[in-house]
Each structure stands twice: as structure tokens, then as C-alpha cells.
C-alpha positions as semicolon CSV with decimal commas, in nm:
position;residue;x (nm);y (nm);z (nm)
1;X;0,000;0,008;-0,022
2;X;0,131;0,359;-0,087
3;X;0,087;0,609;0,168
4;X;0,204;0,955;0,113
5;X;0,185;1,246;0,358
6;X;0,218;1,638;0,363
7;X;0,185;1,865;0,640
8;X;-0,186;1,851;0,642
9;X;-0,301;1,561;0,425
10;X;-0,276;1,170;0,411
11;X;-0,294;1,055;0,068
12;X;-0,364;0,678;0,058
13;X;-0,502;0,436;-0,167
14;X;-0,887;0,369;-0,168
15;X;-1,037;0,117;0,055
16;X;-1,401;-0,031;0,029
17;X;-1,457;0,146;0,367
18;X;-1,450;0,464;0,167
19;X;-1,777;0,399;-0,011
20;X;-2,004;0,643;0,168
21;X;-1,771;0,946;0,151
22;X;-1,679;0,840;-0,224
23;X;-2,028;0,841;-0,319
24;X;-2,093;1,172;-0,173
25;X;-1,802;1,321;-0,380
26;X;-1,875;1,124;-0,696
27;X;-2,258;1,181;-0,686
28;X;-2,268;1,576;-0,643
29;X;-2,373;1,690;-0,986
30;X;-2,278;2,049;-0,915
31;X;-1,919;1,979;-0,786
32;X;-1,862;1,726;-1,050
33;X;-1,998;1,953;-1,322
34;X;-1,675;1,962;-1,528
35;X;-1,647;1,560;-1,470
36;X;-1,981;1,432;-1,571
37;X;-1,838;1,139;-1,741
38;X;-1,745;0,973;-1,430
39;X;-2,011;1,132;-1,221
40;X;-2,224;0,860;-1,044
41;X;-2,602;0,873;-0,970
42;X;-2,645;0,556;-0,725
43;X;-2,458;0,404;-0,444
44;X;-2,408;0,093;-0,659
45;X;-2,262;0,325;-0,942
46;X;-2,032;0,459;-0,675
47;X;-1,942;0,109;-0,548
48;X;-1,852;-0,002;-0,901
49;X;-1,626;0,302;-0,960
50;X;-1,455;0,272;-0,631
51;X;-1,391;-0,104;-0,689
52;X;-1,268;-0,039;-1,034
53;X;-1,021;0,231;-0,888
54;X;-0,907;-0,019;-0,641
55;X;-0,840;-0,277;-0,879
56;X;-0,672;-0,051;-1,152
57;X;-0,437;0,056;-0,844
58;X;-0,391;-0,337;-0,751
59;X;-0,306;-0,409;-1,108
60;X;-0,036;-0,125;-1,135
61;X;-0,255;0,048;-1,394
62;X;-0,325;0,349;-1,219
63;X;-0,230;0,532;-0,897
64;X;-0,566;0,655;-0,717
65;X;-0,527;0,848;-0,391
66;X;-0,807;0,958;-0,143
67;X;-0,708;1,284;0,003
68;X;-0,762;1,274;0,382
69;X;-0,740;1,548;0,620
70;X;-0,479;1,460;0,885
71;X;-0,672;1,680;1,144
72;X;-0,992;1,511;1,103
73;X;-0,926;1,184;0,923
74;X;-1,223;1,298;0,683
75;X;-1,202;1,232;0,310
76;X;-1,158;1,556;0,124
77;X;-1,142;1,448;-0,223
78;X;-0,924;1,236;-0,452
79;X;-0,629;1,259;-0,703
80;X;-0,406;1,022;-0,906
81;X;-0,297;0,907;-1,240
82;X;-0,381;0,634;-1,486
83;X;-0,073;0,494;-1,672
84;X;-0,168;0,542;-2,027
85;X;0,162;0,399;-2,182
86;X;0,497;0,277;-2,068
87;X;0,804;0,375;-2,309
88;X;1,146;0,252;-2,289
89;X;1,262;0,531;-2,053
90;X;0,939;0,519;-1,827
91;X;0,578;0,563;-1,768
92;X;0,345;0,845;-1,896
93;X;0,043;0,907;-1,665
94;X;-0,275;1,106;-1,725
95;X;-0,376;1,294;-1,415
96;X;-0,697;1,419;-1,242
97;X;-0,860;1,536;-0,930
98;X;-1,164;1,637;-0,760
99;X;-1,249;1,800;-0,400
100;X;-1,547;1,826;-0,192
101;X;-1,714;2,177;-0,196
102;X;-1,646;2,248;0,187
103;X;-1,283;2,189;0,137
104;X;-1,224;2,388;-0,183
105;X;-1,013;2,699;-0,192
106;X;-0,784;2,593;0,090
107;X;-0,481;2,484;-0,106
108;X;-0,576;2,113;-0,021
109;X;-0,589;1,972;-0,363
110;X;-0,271;2,181;-0,505
111;X;-0,098;2,018;-0,197
112;X;-0,219;1,675;-0,284
113;X;-0,116;1,697;-0,656
114;X;0,219;1,848;-0,590
115;X;0,289;1,520;-0,362
116;X;0,154;1,278;-0,622
117;X;0,352;1,411;-0,881
118;X;0,683;1,399;-0,642
119;X;0,556;1,019;-0,596
120;X;0,504;0,981;-0,974
121;X;0,827;1,127;-1,082
122;X;1,069;1,032;-0,833
123;X;0,945;0,686;-0,695
124;X;0,706;0,547;-0,946
125;X;0,931;0,583;-1,255
126;X;0,689;0,830;-1,459
127;X;0,848;1,066;-1,728
128;X;0,578;1,248;-1,827
129;X;0,228;1,343;-1,650
130;X;-0,046;1,502;-1,905
131;X;-0,379;1,677;-1,786
132;X;-0,638;1,875;-1,905
133;X;-0,982;2,076;-1,841
134;X;-1,238;2,269;-2,007
135;X;-1,130;2,640;-2,087
136;X;-1,424;2,766;-1,845
137;X;-1,275;2,553;-1,548
138;X;-1,083;2,819;-1,377
139;X;-1,013;2,653;-1,048
140;X;-0,867;2,330;-1,206
141;X;-0,636;2,547;-1,439
142;X;-0,509;2,719;-1,128
143;X;-0,421;2,409;-0,946
144;X;-0,241;2,268;-1,272
145;X;-0,025;2,594;-1,285
146;X;0,065;2,616;-0,913
147;X;0,154;2,248;-0,968
148;X;0,398;2,349;-1,224
149;X;0,215;2,222;-1,531
150;X;0,253;2,417;-1,849
151;X;-0,024;2,457;-2,099
152;X;0,080;2,257;-2,442
153;X;-0,237;2,291;-2,634
154;X;-0,585;2,448;-2,674
155;X;-0,824;2,244;-2,866
156;X;-1,088;2,492;-2,958
157;X;-1,453;2,340;-2,953
158;X;-1,321;1,999;-2,930
159;X;-1,551;1,858;-2,682
160;X;-1,924;1,833;-2,622
161;X;-2,042;1,894;-2,262
162;X;-2,345;2,021;-2,110
163;X;-2,494;2,075;-2,445
164;X;-2,260;2,248;-2,639
165;X;-1,902;2,218;-2,785
166;X;-1,638;2,345;-2,536
167;X;-1,279;2,444;-2,584
168;X;-1,012;2,205;-2,393
169;X;-0,701;2,302;-2,271
170;X;-0,411;2,033;-2,251
171;X;-0,119;2,064;-1,988
172;X;0,184;1,836;-1,915
173;X;0,477;1,835;-1,698
174;X;0,792;1,633;-1,752
175;X;1,024;1,464;-1,492
176;X;1,310;1,672;-1,618
177;X;1,111;1,993;-1,558
178;X;0,975;1,910;-1,215
179;X;1,077;2,105;-0,914
180;X;1,230;2,392;-1,132
């Protein structure tokens, strides 16, 4: 089991006992607005999503972490990356995150993302981490920038979301850029 710590957070792999909080997070339509493709409606859907996250982690196909507050032990959100390919020089991952509304704007998710990037580059053999968001998702863009990602592309009207085409921004960070 991988367990990472920051000053305020514990980042640990998901467990089946996280289902109640995981469901609260994943089924909040307003909070998950920009991630509607992974939003769940029922407890059973959340259970299936949680089991999939645990299994992908066990198989080494992903690193999924729940973001837990040290002070209270409460699950505040989640972050991690899927391994999208393995090259001769290392893994390439696609990263994402989400956080419950009551914990937003406190720096928790930026702190968690930075710690997971440190793990990915220095311990897990990743050479590149990519991520992205819709252009109108300003809070996520700010997290990406604070974590050191650089914007690589703007795909104008590239994806259908909430009844219209939206522009998607693509960001990346390479291991040799990490920590600069």
C-alpha cells in the first residue's frame, strides 16, 4: 500500500470502507459538473467505480489516492493518475483530481497534486504526466499552474459538454522539468 503525507494531508489508496464519502463526492452533480463522464447517480454505481479504482491500482494500471485531512481523518477528495503508456524510458500518466465543496479554496488539492507528482516522478518511474480541463474550468487551471504544469495545447470546440462544444486545454509536466 502506498501512503503519502504532507503537512496537512494523508494520501492513501482507496479502500472499500471509503464508499460513503466516495459516493458523496462522486454523486454531487454541481461539484462534478466538469467531470460528468465519471459522475455517479446511485450508491451501486459509486461502489462499482470505487472497486474499479482499487483494482486498477492493484494491477499497477493507475495510482488513485483519496485525500484525507490529517486533522479530522475526513476524506476531502481524490487525485491520482492512470498509466496511459510505458515507454523505454518510463511511464506516462494522465492525472486528475476532485475535491468536496467544503474543502475547496484551502490549497488542499494543490498540496495533494504536488505530492502525487513527487511520487510519480521520483518513486513510480513516470517521465511525463498529462492533464487537461475545459477552458471555463478556472479553478482547475489554477491548480495545474500552481503544481507546475505548462499548457501545451488549446483545442477549440473540441469536446461536447453540457449541451455544447467546449474548448479544452491540455497541460503536461515532464520529469526533467519537475521541481524547477
